[in-house]
PATI-273435 format. One record per atom (N, C-alpha, C, O): chain; x, y, z. Coordinates in nm, 4 decimals, always signed. Example, Ala and Ser with C-alpha at 12.3 -4.5 7.8 and 13.67 -1.06 7.14 Angstrom:
 c       xx       yy       zz
 A  +1.3190  -0.5690  +0.7800
 A  +1.2300  -0.4500  +0.7800
 A  +1.3200  -0.3300  +0.7800
 A  +1.4236  -0.3319  +0.8465
 A  +1.2850  -0.2250  +0.7080
 A  +1.3670  -0.1060  +0.7140
 A  +1.2900  +0.0030  +0.7870
 A  +1.3409  +0.1138  +0.8039
//
This chain:
 c       xx       yy       zz
 A  -0.7640  +1.4428  -8.1182
 A  -0.7466  +1.5267  -8.2354
 A  -0.6107  +1.5946  -8.2286
 A  -0.5736  +1.6498  -8.1250
 A  -0.5378  +1.5908  -8.3368
 A  -0.4064  +1.6535  -8.3429
 A  -0.4175  +1.8045  -8.3543
 A  -0.5080  +1.8575  -8.4187
 A  -0.3239  +1.8718  -8.2907
 A  -0.3158  +2.0166  -8.3034
 A  -0.2732  +2.0496  -8.4464
 A  -0.1928  +1.9765  -8.5042
 A  -0.3250  +2.1572  -8.5046
 A  -0.2928  +2.1895  -8.6440
 A  -0.1442  +2.2190  -8.6697
 A  -0.1000  +2.2122  -8.7844
 A  -0.0666  +2.2513  -8.5661
 A  +0.0762  +2.2770  -8.5852
 A  +0.1607  +2.1503  -8.5884
 A  +0.2776  +2.1552  -8.6265
 A  +0.1035  +2.0374  -8.5492
 A  +0.1803  +1.9128  -8.5408
 A  +0.2483  +1.8760  -8.6734
 A  +0.3668  +1.8429  -8.6711
 A  +0.1808  +1.8797  -8.7878
 A  +0.2513  +1.8445  -8.9121
 A  +0.3728  +1.9342  -8.9392
 A  +0.4759  +1.8858  -8.9859
 A  +0.3615  +2.0633  -8.9105
 A  +0.4743  +2.1545  -8.9323
 A  +0.5863  +2.1271  -8.8323
 A  +0.7041  +2.1339  -8.8675
 A  +0.5503  +2.0963  -8.7086
 A  +0.6502  +2.0644  -8.6065
 A  +0.7244  +1.9366  -8.6445
 A  +0.8470  +1.9304  -8.6354
 A  +0.6507  +1.8362  -8.6866
 A  +0.7132  +1.7100  -8.7283
 A  +0.8014  +1.7329  -8.8496
 A  +0.9096  +1.6749  -8.8589
 A  +0.7576  +1.8155  -8.9419
 A  +0.8376  +1.8474  -9.0609
 A  +0.9729  +1.9074  -9.0216
 A  +1.0749  +1.8768  -9.0834
 A  +0.9736  +1.9926  -8.9188
 A  +1.0990  +2.0502  -8.8693
 A  +1.1809  +1.9477  -8.7912
 A  +1.3040  +1.9510  -8.7941
 A  +1.1134  +1.8575  -8.7222
 A  +1.1813  +1.7604  -8.6360
 A  +1.2462  +1.6462  -8.7137
 A  +1.3489  +1.5935  -8.6710
 A  +1.1884  +1.6074  -8.8262
 A  +1.2389  +1.4909  -8.9000
 A  +1.3854  +1.5022  -8.9409
 A  +1.4614  +1.4092  -8.9137
 A  +1.4297  +1.6110  -9.0051
 A  +1.5715  +1.6173  -9.0429
 A  +1.6653  +1.6254  -8.9214
 A  +1.7783  +1.5769  -8.9264
 A  +1.6185  +1.6856  -8.8151
 A  +1.6988  +1.6918  -8.6930
 A  +1.7180  +1.5511  -8.6382
 A  +1.8295  +1.5111  -8.6047
 A  +1.6090  +1.4773  -8.6294
 A  +1.6163  +1.3396  -8.5802
 A  +1.7080  +1.2555  -8.6679
 A  +1.7897  +1.1786  -8.6172
 A  +1.6948  +1.2698  -8.7969
 A  +1.7792  +1.1926  -8.8884
 A  +1.9272  +1.2235  -8.8657
 A  +2.0095  +1.1320  -8.8630
 A  +1.9614  +1.3504  -8.8495
 A  +2.1005  +1.3894  -8.8238
 A  +2.1536  +1.3296  -8.6940
 A  +2.2737  +1.3057  -8.6810
 A  +2.0642  +1.3053  -8.5978
 A  +2.1036  +1.2514  -8.4675
 A  +2.0855  +1.0998  -8.4604
 A  +2.0959  +1.0414  -8.3526
 A  +2.0587  +1.0359  -8.5741
 A  +2.0320  +0.8914  -8.5814
 A  +1.9130  +0.8515  -8.4949
 A  +1.9146  +0.7487  -8.4271
 A  +1.8106  +0.9350  -8.4989
 A  +1.6883  +0.9098  -8.4242
 A  +1.5710  +0.9048  -8.5210
 A  +1.5827  +0.9434  -8.6373
 A  +1.4584  +0.8568  -8.4711
 A  +1.3354  +0.8521  -8.5498
 A  +1.2249  +0.9219  -8.4703
 A  +1.2094  +0.8968  -8.3508
 A  +1.1492  +1.0080  -8.5350
 A  +1.0326  +1.0701  -8.4720
 A  +0.9180  +0.9706  -8.4836
 A  +0.8823  +0.9287  -8.5937
 A  +0.8602  +0.9327  -8.3689
 A  +0.7516  +0.8350  -8.3707
 A  +0.6166  +0.8955  -8.3339
 A  +0.5137  +0.8284  -8.3423
 A  +0.6171  +1.0211  -8.2935
 A  +0.4905  +1.0863  -8.2606
 A  +0.5139  +1.2237  -8.2024
 A  +0.6257  +1.2584  -8.1642
 A  +0.4070  +1.3020  -8.1959
 A  +0.4151  +1.4362  -8.1379
 A  +0.2779  +1.4766  -8.0870
 A  +0.1751  +1.4430  -8.1458
 A  +0.2788  +1.5496  -7.9764
 A  +0.1559  +1.5993  -7.9142
 A  +0.1823  +1.7420  -7.8686
 A  +0.2876  +1.7713  -7.8119
 A  +0.0865  +1.8305  -7.8932
 A  +0.0961  +1.9684  -7.8454
 A  -0.0289  +1.9952  -7.7639
 A  -0.1385  +2.0065  -7.8187
 A  -0.0121  +2.0053  -7.6324
 A  -0.1247  +2.0232  -7.5413
 A  -0.1390  +2.1712  -7.5072
 A  -0.0674  +2.2233  -7.4217
 A  -0.2306  +2.2370  -7.5735
 A  -0.2503  +2.3802  -7.5514
 A  -0.3458  +2.4083  -7.4367
 A  -0.3676  +2.5241  -7.4012
 A  -0.4029  +2.3038  -7.3784
 A  -0.4926  +2.3227  -7.2644
 A  -0.4152  +2.3335  -7.1327
 A  -0.4754  +2.3515  -7.0269
 A  -0.2837  +2.3226  -7.1387
 A  -0.1964  +2.3369  -7.0219
 A  -0.1397  +2.4783  -7.0183
 A  -0.1347  +2.5466  -7.1206
 A  -0.0971  +2.5218  -6.9002
 A  -0.0330  +2.6533  -6.8874
 A  +0.1037  +2.6372  -6.8255
 A  +0.1104  +2.6038  -6.7072
 A  +0.2129  +2.6582  -6.8956
 A  +0.2207  +2.6879  -7.0390
 A  +0.1899  +2.5626  -7.1217
 A  +0.1905  +2.4514  -7.0689
 A  +0.1633  +2.5808  -7.2502
 A  +0.1385  +2.4665  -7.3376
 A  +0.2569  +2.3687  -7.3350
 A  +0.3714  +2.4089  -7.3141
 A  +0.2277  +2.2413  -7.3564
 A  +0.3297  +2.1364  -7.3511
 A  +0.3437  +2.0722  -7.4890
 A  +0.2466  +2.0230  -7.5464
 A  +0.4661  +2.0737  -7.5406
 A  +0.4972  +2.0068  -7.6666
 A  +0.5797  +1.8827  -7.6346
 A  +0.6824  +1.8920  -7.5674
 A  +0.5356  +1.7677  -7.6821
 A  +0.6099  +1.6432  -7.6632
 A  +0.6326  +1.5805  -7.8001
 A  +0.5384  +1.5538  -7.8749
 A  +0.7592  +1.5578  -7.8308
 A  +0.7955  +1.4876  -7.9535
 A  +0.8589  +1.3559  -7.9112
 A  +0.9626  +1.3553  -7.8450
 A  +0.7978  +1.2457  -7.9487
 A  +0.8470  +1.1133  -7.9117
 A  +0.9484  +1.0663  -8.0155
 A  +0.9264  +1.0770  -8.1361
 A  +1.0602  +1.0138  -7.9651
 A  +1.1681  +0.9694  -8.0534
 A  +1.2093  +0.8268  -8.0194
 A  +1.1731  +0.7720  -7.9153
 A  +1.2861  +0.7691  -8.1106
 A  +1.3433  +0.6364  -8.0914
 A  +1.4832  +0.6372  -8.1486
 A  +1.5054  +0.6869  -8.2590
 A  +1.5786  +0.5819  -8.0732
 A  +1.7156  +0.5681  -8.1214
 A  +1.7194  +0.4502  -8.2177
 A  +1.6729  +0.3412  -8.1842
 A  +1.7739  +0.4709  -8.3361
 A  +1.7761  +0.3670  -8.4386
 A  +1.8885  +0.2653  -8.4195
 A  +1.8874  +0.1585  -8.4807
 A  +1.9865  +0.2994  -8.3335
 A  +2.1038  +0.2124  -8.3190
 A  +2.1138  +0.1461  -8.1817
 A  +2.1687  +0.0365  -8.1705
 A  +2.0621  +0.2104  -8.0774
 A  +2.0716  +0.1601  -7.9403
 A  +1.9389  +0.1841  -7.8699
 A  +1.8416  +0.2301  -7.9296
 A  +1.9379  +0.1511  -7.7400
 A  +1.8207  +0.1861  -7.6612
 A  +1.8113  +0.3378  -7.6514
 A  +1.9133  +0.4056  -7.6391
 A  +1.6918  +0.3906  -7.6567
 A  +1.6715  +0.5345  -7.6452
 A  +1.6969  +0.5757  -7.5013
 A  +1.6401  +0.5192  -7.4079
 A  +1.7836  +0.6756  -7.4850
 A  +1.8201  +0.7193  -7.3506
 A  +1.7945  +0.8675  -7.3296
 A  +1.7533  +0.9397  -7.4204
 A  +1.8202  +0.9099  -7.2080
 A  +1.8020  +1.0497  -7.1712
 A  +1.8881  +1.1415  -7.2571
 A  +1.8453  +1.2514  -7.2924
 A  +2.0089  +1.0973  -7.2910
 A  +2.0974  +1.1771  -7.3759
 A  +2.0351  +1.2024  -7.5127
 A  +2.0465  +1.3121  -7.5674
 A  +1.9691  +1.1003  -7.5678
 A  +1.9009  +1.1171  -7.6968
 A  +1.7911  +1.2223  -7.6857
 A  +1.7773  +1.3086  -7.7724
 A  +1.7132  +1.2140  -7.5780
 A  +1.6041  +1.3091  -7.5570
 A  +1.6574  +1.4511  -7.5411
 A  +1.6003  +1.5460  -7.5948
 A  +1.7664  +1.4647  -7.4677
 A  +1.8250  +1.5963  -7.4454
 A  +1.8794  +1.6561  -7.5750
 A  +1.8568  +1.7738  -7.6035
 A  +1.9505  +1.5760  -7.6529
 A  +2.0054  +1.6258  -7.7801
 A  +1.8934  +1.6686  -7.8745
 A  +1.9014  +1.7740  -7.9377
 A  +1.7903  +1.5871  -7.8836
 A  +1.6771  +1.6196  -7.9716
 A  +1.6059  +1.7449  -7.9226
 A  +1.5746  +1.8341  -8.0014
 A  +1.5808  +1.7514  -7.7937
 A  +1.5079  +1.8645  -7.7364
 A  +1.5812  +1.9962  -7.7593
 A  +1.5213  +2.0946  -7.8028
 A  +1.7097  +1.9975  -7.7302
 A  +1.7869  +2.1225  -7.7450
 A  +1.7952  +2.1678  -7.8909
 A  +1.7826  +2.2865  -7.9207
 A  +1.8163  +2.0730  -7.9804
 A  +1.8287  +2.1085  -8.1223
 A  +1.6940  +2.1518  -8.1789
 A  +1.6864  +2.2505  -8.2521
 A  +1.5876  +2.0788  -8.1457
 A  +1.4548  +2.1156  -8.1948
 A  +1.4105  +2.2489  -8.1367
 A  +1.3472  +2.3288  -8.2057
 A  +1.4429  +2.2734  -8.0115
 A  +1.4067  +2.4002  -7.9480
 A  +1.4645  +2.5190  -8.0259
 A  +1.3945  +2.6169  -8.0516
 A  +1.5916  +2.5097  -8.0630
 A  +1.6553  +2.6176  -8.1405
 A  +1.5832  +2.6384  -8.2733
 A  +1.5554  +2.7516  -8.3130
 A  +1.5534  +2.5290  -8.3410
 A  +1.4870  +2.5375  -8.4711
 A  +1.3470  +2.5965  -8.4585
 A  +1.3071  +2.6803  -8.5393
 A  +1.2727  +2.5529  -8.3572
 A  +1.1379  +2.6064  -8.3374
 A  +1.1417  +2.7541  -8.3010
 A  +1.0585  +2.8315  -8.3483
 A  +1.2370  +2.7940  -8.2175
 A  +1.2484  +2.9350  -8.1806
 A  +1.2822  +3.0217  -8.3018
 A  +1.2279  +3.1310  -8.3176
 A  +1.3721  +2.9725  -8.3870
 A  +1.4097  +3.0458  -8.5078
 A  +1.2937  +3.0559  -8.6060
 A  +1.2791  +3.1571  -8.6745
 A  +1.2119  +2.9525  -8.6132
 A  +1.1005  +2.9518  -8.7079
 A  +0.9828  +3.0353  -8.6589
 A  +0.8979  +3.0757  -8.7383
 A  +0.9774  +3.0615  -8.5284
 A  +0.8675  +3.1367  -8.4668
 A  +0.7321  +3.0717  -8.4982
 A  +0.6303  +3.1396  -8.5114
 A  +0.7340  +2.9396  -8.5096
 A  +0.6130  +2.8641  -8.5421
 A  +0.5128  +2.8649  -8.4267
 A  +0.3917  +2.8730  -8.4475
 A  +0.5665  +2.8562  -8.3036
 A  +0.4796  +2.8518  -8.1858
 A  +0.4836  +2.9878  -8.1171
 A  +0.5868  +3.0258  -8.0617
 A  +0.3735  +3.0611  -8.1198
 A  +0.3717  +3.1925  -8.0539
 A  +0.3691  +3.1765  -7.9018
 A  +0.2994  +3.0895  -7.8495
 A  +0.4433  +3.2586  -7.8326
 A  +0.4434  +3.2540  -7.6865
 A  +0.5333  +3.1443  -7.6336
 A  +0.6088  +3.0820  -7.7082
 A  +0.5240  +3.1216  -7.5028
 A  +0.6102  +3.0222  -7.4398
 A  +0.5419  +2.8855  -7.4352
 A  +0.4195  +2.8753  -7.4421
 A  +0.6234  +2.7813  -7.4235
 A  +0.5771  +2.6434  -7.4140
 A  +0.6878  +2.5633  -7.3468
 A  +0.8019  +2.6088  -7.3378
 A  +0.6539  +2.4458  -7.3006
 A  +0.7562  +2.3559  -7.2440
 A  +0.7552  +2.2267  -7.3201
 A  +0.8332  +2.1365  -7.2896
//
């Protein structure tokens, strides 16, 4: 079962991914972990998906999520 915040998280992630020439292929928010774990799966549209792609997406999405205050408390 998807966490109820997933659609909103994906909505925020889609334009970021597009700007980075990436595609969001899935997302999971595991609130049963301490701290909760958010995973957004991406794919590079032009090359093989690499660590650099993951880092760019993670850092940019993190800023957007923090600004939106969508997720209360800390998460990884």
